[in-house]
C-alpha positions in Angstrom: 35.3 11.3 -25.9 31.9 10.0 -26.7 30.1 10.1 -23.4 28.1 13.2 -24.5 26.9 11.5 -27.6 25.9 8.4 -25.7 24.1 10.5 -23.1 21.9 12.2 -25.7 21.4 8.8 -27.3 20.2 7.3 -24.1 17.9 10.3 -23.4 16.3 9.7 -26.8 15.6 6.1 -25.9 12.6 7.4 -23.8 10.8 7.4 -27.2 12.3 4.3 -28.7 9.0 2.9 -29.7 8.1 6.2 -31.5 11.2 6.1 -33.7 13.4 8.3 -31.5 15.5 5.2 -30.9 16.8 5.3 -34.5 18.6 8.5 -33.7 19.3 7.4 -30.2 21.0 4.2 -31.2 23.0 6.0 -33.9 24.3 8.5 -31.4 25.2 5.6 -29.0 27.0 4.0 -32.0 28.9 7.2 -32.7 29.8 7.6 -29.0 31.0 4.1 -28.6 33.1 4.4 -31.7 34.8 7.4 -30.1 35.3 5.5 -26.9 36.8 2.7 -28.9 39.9 4.9 -29.2 40.4 4.2 -25.5 39.6 0.6 -25.6 38.7 -1.7 -28.5 35.9 -3.4 -26.5 33.6 -0.5 -27.1 33.4 -1.5 -30.7 31.2 -4.4 -29.6 28.8 -1.9 -27.9 28.8 0.1 -31.1 27.8 -2.9 -33.2 25.1 -3.8 -30.7 23.7 -0.3 -30.9 23.5 -0.6 -34.7 21.7 -3.9 -34.4 18.9 -2.1 -32.4 18.2 0.5 -35.1 15.8 -1.8 -37.1 13.7 -2.4 -34.0 13.1 1.3 -33.4 12.4 1.9 -37.1 9.9 -1.0 -37.4 8.4 -0.1 -34.0 7.7 3.4 -35.2 6.0 2.0 -38.3 3.8 -0.2 -36.2 2.9 2.7 -33.9 1.8 4.8 -36.8 -0.1 1.8 -38.2 2.1 1.5 -41.4 2.8 -2.1 -40.4 0.4 -4.4 -38.7 1.2 -5.1 -35.1 1.9 -8.6 -34.0 3.3 -10.0 -37.2 6.3 -12.4 -37.1 8.8 -9.7 -38.2 7.8 -7.3 -35.4 7.8 -10.1 -32.8 11.3 -11.3 -33.9 12.6 -7.7 -33.8 11.2 -7.3 -30.3 13.1 -10.4 -29.1 16.2 -9.3 -30.8 15.9 -5.8 -29.4 15.7 -7.2 -25.8 18.7 -9.3 -26.3 20.8 -6.7 -28.1 19.9 -3.8 -25.8 20.5 -5.8 -22.6 23.8 -7.0 -24.0 24.8 -3.5 -25.1 24.1 -1.8 -21.8 25.6 -4.8 -19.8 28.7 -4.8 -21.9 29.1 -1.0 -21.8 28.7 -0.9 -18.0 31.1 -3.8 -17.5 33.7 -2.0 -19.6 33.3 1.2 -17.7 33.5 -0.8 -14.4 36.8 -2.3 -15.5 38.1 1.2 -16.4 36.9 2.5 -13.0 38.5 -0.3 -11.1 41.8 0.2 -12.9 41.7 3.8 -11.8 40.7 2.7 -8.3 37.3 4.5 -8.4 35.1 2.2 -6.4 32.0 4.6 -6.5 32.0 4.7 -10.3 32.6 0.9 -10.5 29.6 0.2 -8.2 27.5 2.6 -10.3 28.4 0.7 -13.4 27.5 -2.6 -11.8 24.1 -1.1 -10.6 23.3 0.2 -14.0 24.2 -3.1 -15.7 22.0 -5.1 -13.4 19.1 -2.6 -13.6 19.2 -2.6 -17.5 19.2 -6.4 -17.7 16.4 -6.6 -15.1 14.4 -4.0 -17.1 14.7 -5.9 -20.4 14.0 -9.3 -18.7 10.9 -7.8 -17.1 9.7 -6.3 -20.4 10.2 -9.6 -22.1 8.2 -11.4 -19.4 5.4 -8.9 -19.7 5.2 -9.5 -23.5 5.2 -13.2 -23.4 3.1 -13.9 -20.3 -0.4 -12.7 -20.8 -1.3 -12.6 -17.0 1.5 -9.9 -16.5 -0.1 -7.6 -19.1 -2.2 -5.7 -16.7 -2.3 -1.9 -16.2 -0.4 -2.0 -12.9 2.5 -4.1 -14.3 2.8 -2.0 -17.5 2.7 1.2 -15.5 5.4 0.1 -13.1 7.5 -1.1 -16.0 7.1 2.4 -17.6 8.2 4.1 -14.4 11.2 1.7 -14.1 12.1 2.6 -17.7 12.3 6.3 -16.8 14.2 5.6 -13.7 16.7 3.5 -15.7 17.2 6.2 -18.2 17.6 8.8 -15.4 20.2 6.6 -13.7 21.9 6.1 -17.0 22.1 9.8 -17.7 23.6 10.5 -14.2 26.0 7.6 -14.7 27.2 8.9 -18.1 27.7 12.4 -16.6 29.9 10.9 -13.9 31.7 8.8 -16.4 32.5 11.9 -18.5 33.6 13.8 -15.4 35.7 11.0 -13.8 37.2 9.2 -16.8 37.8 12.0 -19.3 41.0 14.0 -18.5 41.3 17.7 -19.4 43.9 16.8 -22.1 41.5 14.4 -23.7 38.8 17.1 -23.7 41.2 19.6 -25.3 42.1 17.0 -28.0 38.4 16.3 -28.7 37.7 20.0 -29.0 40.6 20.4 -31.5 39.3 17.5 -33.6 35.8 18.9 -33.7 
């Protein structure tokens, strides 16, 4: 159905700054396009995933010193990445929450809300660390990195439960036939 592709894509976001995000966001795009067969709202998540690809590409180029760090293009892409990523994760989780509530699965719905809030909090915190110089100390950046790994781990567990609880056996069989 697409949850597996999104899961691998989210796992690749651990190295988003090293260029792994290019493949990660493309996998999230493909997974959301598959999920759009269930509900058209996942197309918005797919577009938001595509809008994050340039950030990961340029971020990798700056990491490997092909592009200078701190130029206006990199800074604009950073801000766009925070907005698009937060919106993508928020919107995805809100859609899954709506599906879970329609199926009366309160546990999945609360997990979706938790992941939505955690992702927005992470991107807001990252944005504040970048724009406020007094927050750029080793402790804050270290805690932020740990929070990123926690967020990705929670996202992977969430996607596993989505695949198990939302996908029916008939949908799985249909997907296997199409592949």
